[in-house]
VMD Tcl script that builds the backbone (N, CA, C; Angstrom):
set m [mol new atoms 138]
animate dup $m
set s [atomselect $m all]
$s set {name element resname resid chain x y z} {
  {N N UNK 1 A 28.296 -0.964 21.226}
  {CA C UNK 1 A 28.010 -0.057 20.117}
  {C C UNK 1 A 28.197 1.405 20.553}
  {N N UNK 2 A 27.602 1.770 21.698}
  {CA C UNK 2 A 27.750 3.142 22.188}
  {C C UNK 2 A 28.943 3.212 23.130}
  {N N UNK 3 A 29.536 4.374 23.193}
  {CA C UNK 3 A 30.716 4.543 24.052}
  {C C UNK 3 A 30.367 4.417 25.537}
  {N N UNK 4 A 29.189 4.890 25.902}
  {CA C UNK 4 A 28.804 4.801 27.314}
  {C C UNK 4 A 27.290 4.856 27.465}
  {N N UNK 5 A 26.821 4.701 28.690}
  {CA C UNK 5 A 25.381 4.671 28.969}
  {C C UNK 5 A 24.713 5.993 28.617}
  {N N UNK 6 A 25.403 7.082 28.880}
  {CA C UNK 6 A 24.830 8.405 28.612}
  {C C UNK 6 A 24.546 8.565 27.120}
  {N N UNK 7 A 25.493 8.155 26.299}
  {CA C UNK 7 A 25.326 8.238 24.853}
  {C C UNK 7 A 24.154 7.365 24.398}
  {N N UNK 8 A 24.077 6.163 24.929}
  {CA C UNK 8 A 22.994 5.254 24.574}
  {C C UNK 8 A 21.643 5.860 24.963}
  {N N UNK 9 A 21.596 6.466 26.145}
  {CA C UNK 9 A 20.364 7.089 26.635}
  {C C UNK 9 A 19.953 8.245 25.719}
  {N N UNK 10 A 20.938 9.044 25.302}
  {CA C UNK 10 A 20.677 10.187 24.422}
  {C C UNK 10 A 20.092 9.724 23.086}
  {N N UNK 11 A 20.692 8.692 22.525}
  {CA C UNK 11 A 20.230 8.154 21.244}
  {C C UNK 11 A 18.799 7.635 21.387}
  {N N UNK 12 A 18.518 6.972 22.481}
  {CA C UNK 12 A 17.181 6.443 22.738}
  {C C UNK 12 A 16.162 7.580 22.806}
  {N N UNK 13 A 16.521 8.665 23.496}
  {CA C UNK 13 A 15.626 9.820 23.612}
  {C C UNK 13 A 15.355 10.441 22.246}
  {N N UNK 14 A 16.399 10.604 21.447}
  {CA C UNK 14 A 16.218 11.162 20.101}
  {C C UNK 14 A 15.289 10.291 19.270}
  {N N UNK 15 A 15.495 8.974 19.379}
  {CA C UNK 15 A 14.667 8.028 18.627}
  {C C UNK 15 A 13.205 8.177 19.020}
  {N N UNK 16 A 12.953 8.286 20.317}
  {CA C UNK 16 A 11.578 8.445 20.811}
  {C C UNK 16 A 10.981 9.754 20.290}
  {N N UNK 17 A 11.759 10.831 20.330}
  {CA C UNK 17 A 11.278 12.129 19.843}
  {C C UNK 17 A 10.934 12.066 18.362}
  {N N UNK 18 A 11.801 11.442 17.576}
  {CA C UNK 18 A 11.549 11.322 16.140}
  {C C UNK 18 A 10.281 10.530 15.872}
  {N N UNK 19 A 10.088 9.442 16.618}
  {CA C UNK 19 A 8.884 8.624 16.459}
  {C C UNK 19 A 7.646 9.461 16.737}
  {N N UNK 20 A 7.704 10.285 17.799}
  {CA C UNK 20 A 6.559 11.111 18.178}
  {C C UNK 20 A 6.266 12.144 17.089}
  {N N UNK 21 A 7.309 12.771 16.564}
  {CA C UNK 21 A 7.143 13.764 15.500}
  {C C UNK 21 A 6.485 13.112 14.282}
  {N N UNK 22 A 6.960 11.911 13.939}
  {CA C UNK 22 A 6.420 11.177 12.797}
  {C C UNK 22 A 4.947 10.843 13.014}
  {N N UNK 23 A 4.619 10.377 14.211}
  {CA C UNK 23 A 3.233 10.031 14.525}
  {C C UNK 23 A 2.330 11.251 14.460}
  {N N UNK 24 A 2.805 12.383 15.019}
  {CA C UNK 24 A 2.021 13.616 14.983}
  {C C UNK 24 A 1.760 14.037 13.542}
  {N N UNK 25 A 2.794 13.937 12.705}
  {CA C UNK 25 A 2.673 14.314 11.305}
  {C C UNK 25 A 1.655 13.426 10.587}
  {N N UNK 26 A 1.781 12.114 10.792}
  {CA C UNK 26 A 0.857 11.166 10.158}
  {C C UNK 26 A -0.574 11.452 10.608}
  {N N UNK 27 A -0.748 11.714 11.885}
  {CA C UNK 27 A -2.078 11.998 12.433}
  {C C UNK 27 A -2.690 13.228 11.771}
  {N N UNK 28 A -1.870 14.292 11.627}
  {CA C UNK 28 A -2.366 15.518 10.975}
  {C C UNK 28 A -2.758 15.250 9.530}
  {N N UNK 29 A -1.943 14.440 8.819}
  {CA C UNK 29 A -2.248 14.110 7.420}
  {C C UNK 29 A -3.574 13.365 7.315}
  {N N UNK 30 A -3.799 12.425 8.238}
  {CA C UNK 30 A -5.048 11.655 8.231}
  {C C UNK 30 A -6.233 12.587 8.439}
  {N N UNK 31 A -6.121 13.498 9.396}
  {CA C UNK 31 A -7.210 14.453 9.663}
  {C C UNK 31 A -7.472 15.302 8.426}
  {N N UNK 32 A -6.392 15.773 7.789}
  {CA C UNK 32 A -6.520 16.597 6.594}
  {C C UNK 32 A -7.260 15.848 5.478}
  {N N UNK 33 A -6.829 14.606 5.226}
  {CA C UNK 33 A -7.443 13.792 4.177}
  {C C UNK 33 A -8.907 13.495 4.495}
  {N N UNK 34 A -9.189 13.218 5.759}
  {CA C UNK 34 A -10.561 12.932 6.184}
  {C C UNK 34 A -11.450 14.145 5.924}
  {N N UNK 35 A -10.949 15.326 6.243}
  {CA C UNK 35 A -11.715 16.560 6.008}
  {C C UNK 35 A -11.998 16.748 4.519}
  {N N UNK 36 A -10.994 16.498 3.688}
  {CA C UNK 36 A -11.170 16.628 2.237}
  {C C UNK 36 A -12.265 15.692 1.749}
  {N N UNK 37 A -12.215 14.441 2.207}
  {CA C UNK 37 A -13.213 13.452 1.788}
  {C C UNK 37 A -14.607 13.864 2.232}
  {N N UNK 38 A -14.721 14.350 3.453}
  {CA C UNK 38 A -16.027 14.771 3.968}
  {C C UNK 38 A -16.581 15.931 3.150}
  {N N UNK 39 A -15.709 16.887 2.819}
  {CA C UNK 39 A -16.148 18.026 2.003}
  {C C UNK 39 A -16.631 17.557 0.646}
  {N N UNK 40 A -15.873 16.638 0.051}
  {CA C UNK 40 A -16.225 16.117 -1.258}
  {C C UNK 40 A -17.586 15.407 -1.224}
  {N N UNK 41 A -17.853 14.728 -0.123}
  {CA C UNK 41 A -19.109 13.983 0.001}
  {C C UNK 41 A -20.234 14.822 0.610}
  {N N UNK 42 A -19.938 16.092 0.882}
  {CA C UNK 42 A -20.953 16.988 1.418}
  {C C UNK 42 A -21.264 16.755 2.886}
  {N N UNK 43 A -20.358 16.095 3.578}
  {CA C UNK 43 A -20.571 15.845 5.009}
  {C C UNK 43 A -19.688 16.786 5.799}
  {N N UNK 44 A -20.301 17.574 6.674}
  {CA C UNK 44 A -19.514 18.456 7.530}
  {C C UNK 44 A -19.957 18.236 8.966}
  {N N UNK 45 A -19.082 17.662 9.770}
  {CA C UNK 45 A -19.437 17.418 11.170}
  {C C UNK 45 A -18.243 17.619 12.087}
  {N N UNK 46 A -17.711 18.827 12.068}
  {CA C UNK 46 A -16.519 19.093 12.883}
  {C C UNK 46 A -16.901 19.341 14.331}
}
mol reanalyze $m
mol bondsrecalc $m
mol representation Tube
mol addrep $m
């Protein structure tokens, strides 16, 4: 599929980076939503 090992390695690195970016984003969204829910319920424990 890839022309050479270097290309395959590069694609793998990009894939890993994208996964990390996605995970970081999801994590931030969860924290944001959790904070909203806590505020709505009158719970503040940061």
